[in-house]
N, C-alpha and C positions, 0 to 999 in steps of 0.2 A: 448827461445831468436834465436835461428837460423833458425826458419820463419820469424821471424821479420823483421829480418838484411837481409834481402836478394832479391833480384831485380828475382832471378831467374821464383816466378812465373808471374810479370808483363811483362818477356820476353818471358814464356811461352804464355799467353795470346798475345802479339802482335805478336807470331811467330803463333798462331792459325789463326788468322783474316788475316793476310798476305798471309799463304798459302789457306784458302778459298777464298776470291778474286781471288790469281793465278788459282784454281782450279775450277773458273765459268770463266776465262778467262778473267775477270775484271782486265787493267791497272790502278792499282787505289793510289792517293796517300796519303790511309786509312791504317790501323791505325796511328790517329795526336799520336808522341807523346810529348809530352811540356814540357821543363826544367821548375822547379818551382823558381830556381832560375832567369831566365830568364823574365821569370815572373811577376815577383818582379819586377827587376831590371829595366826593358824593356818593360812597361806595352804595353802602346801603341801600340810599334812595334810588340810585339805578339800576341796582339789582332787585328789588320789590318789583321796579315799575316793569324789568325784561320779562320777568319772569313770571309777574300777569300777564301780561304780552302772551307768554309763548305756553302757558298755563302749567305753569313748573311750582312745584312746592317750595315755596323760597327759603322754607324752615332747616332744606339740605343744602343753602350754601353756607362754606365757613369763610369767615373773613378772619382767623389767626390757625396760624398751625407751627409745628418746629422747625426750626431752621435743620438745615442740612449740617451734617456731623461734619460729616469727609468729601470728597470729590474725587471721579475715579481718574483722574487726570488735570493736566498744569490747564489745558484750555478749553475744559468743560469748569474747573473755579474763573478762570479769567473771561470769558463772556455770560457764564450764567453765574457767578459768587454771591454779588449782589442779592439777586433773586433765589437762589441759595441760601445764602444767612439771611433772609428775613421771615419774619414772624408774621406777616402782615402785609397788605397794601402800606407801600410808601409811598407817603402824600408828599406833595410838590411844596414849597418852602412857600413858594406865590402861584395865584393862577396867573395864569396867560389869557393874558387878554388880544384883538387884534394888534400887529405889530404898527409902530408910529415909525412908517420908511422913515424917514429925515433921522430920527435918532438911531435909528437900527442901520441904516446910512455908517454914520461917525462910528458907532463900534465895527461892522464891519473891517469899513479902511482901518483902522486900528489894528486890526488883529489880522488882517494880509493884505491888500491893496485897495485902491482905489476904482483898478479895473475890475476886482472879485465883485467887489460893492457893487458896484454897477450892477454887474451881472447877477449877482442875488437879487437886486431890486426888481430888475428886469423878470423874472421868474417867479419870483413874491407875489407881482402886482400880476403877473398873470394865472397864476394859483387864483387868489383869491374868488373870482365870483364862482368857481366851482366848490372850492371849497364854504364859500357864504351857503350858497344855495344846500349842502350837504348840511351842515351844524342848523339852517335854520328846522331841517327836518328828524333833527334828534331828540332821541327821549329826554 
């Protein structure tokens, strides 16, 4: 669980590429960090920024499509059904802010138990510096 709940690896990859550009004398806007919440809730704006950065024609970006009429098997429908039935980006009902850990602890303890809630808090606290580092560099 420790590996899956960290942003350490993503930060290392970011720093590796940033260092490579710098060591080769390239003043670059890369690597690009995309905030998934912004991408979902501000799709057009984020795609316009990304296309501009990459030198791509934004007019080729599709924001809607036809839903899949049928799925090849039950596994595809189970794992990809929501995406397959979508006709565009599925916006979130609420924005995701940094968690208030005391509030989250109560929810986690109710859903699981106090020990699991404490473990989740530790992992969340450990992940936040790397998450904030990457978030500060997102487009």
